[in-house]
C-alpha positions in Angstrom: 115.6 117.5 87.7 112.3 118.0 90.0 110.1 115.8 87.9 113.0 113.0 88.1 112.9 113.9 91.8 109.5 113.6 92.4 109.3 110.2 89.8 112.3 108.2 92.1 110.3 109.5 95.4 107.0 108.0 93.5 108.9 104.6 92.7 110.3 104.7 96.5 106.9 104.7 98.2 106.2 102.6 96.2 108.3 100.2 96.8 107.8 100.6 100.3 104.0 99.8 100.2 105.0 96.9 98.4 107.9 95.8 101.4 104.8 96.4 103.3 103.0 93.5 102.0 105.1 91.0 100.8 107.8 91.2 103.7 106.1 92.7 106.9 108.9 91.8 109.0 111.6 93.6 106.9 109.7 96.7 106.8 109.4 96.7 110.9 112.4 96.0 111.3 113.2 99.1 108.5 110.5 101.4 110.4 111.8 100.3 113.8 116.3 101.6 112.5 113.9 104.8 112.3 112.1 105.1 115.4 116.1 105.8 117.8 116.6 108.3 119.1 118.7 110.1 116.3 117.1 108.7 113.3 113.9 110.0 114.3 115.5 113.2 113.4 117.1 112.1 110.0 113.9 110.5 109.6 111.3 114.1 109.9 114.2 116.3 107.1 113.8 112.8 104.7 109.8 113.3 105.1 109.9 116.8 105.2 112.3 117.0 101.9 110.3 114.5 100.2 106.9 116.9 100.9 109.2 120.0 99.5 109.9 117.8 96.6 106.7 116.9 95.7 105.3 120.1 96.2 107.4 122.0 93.9 106.5 119.2 90.8 103.1 120.1 91.2 103.1 122.8 88.6 103.8 119.6 86.1 100.3 118.1 87.4 97.0 118.1 85.8 95.7 119.7 89.1 97.8 121.6 91.0 96.5 123.6 93.0 94.6 121.0 94.6 97.6 118.8 95.6 98.9 122.7 96.4 95.9 122.8 99.2 96.5 118.8 99.7 99.6 118.9 100.7 99.6 122.3 102.8 97.0 120.5 104.9 98.8 117.7 105.8 102.1 120.1 106.5 100.6 120.5 110.6 99.8 117.0 110.7 102.7 116.3 109.6 104.8 118.2 112.1 102.3 116.8 114.6 103.5 113.4 113.9 106.9 114.4 114.2 107.5 116.2 117.4 105.2 112.7 118.4 107.6 110.9 117.6 110.4 112.8 119.4 108.7 112.8 122.3 107.2 109.0 122.7 111.6 108.0 121.6 112.9 110.4 124.6 110.1 109.0 126.9 111.3 105.3 125.7 114.8 106.5 126.7 114.0 107.9 129.7 112.1 105.0 130.6 115.1 102.3 130.0 117.4 104.1 132.1 115.2 104.7 135.5 
């Protein structure tokens, strides 16, 4: 089951990358949708869920130790980016109300 989810996530990430190349305006629209104050938390939850699924699926790979180390090193950066996104969104919202 976890491998199917990991494969689905991989395919969705490939589609996301292709969308950014083929139709950058549509890609920017999707990114802007996730930059609204309430959706930033949804995006953060999605990032964490994707990370957990991929981390669990790593046991079936050829280099599980390398991928685990690589995934764990990215976790603090991911948390920092999520916090920056939320802070920036709150700042943007407070500037609009002034």
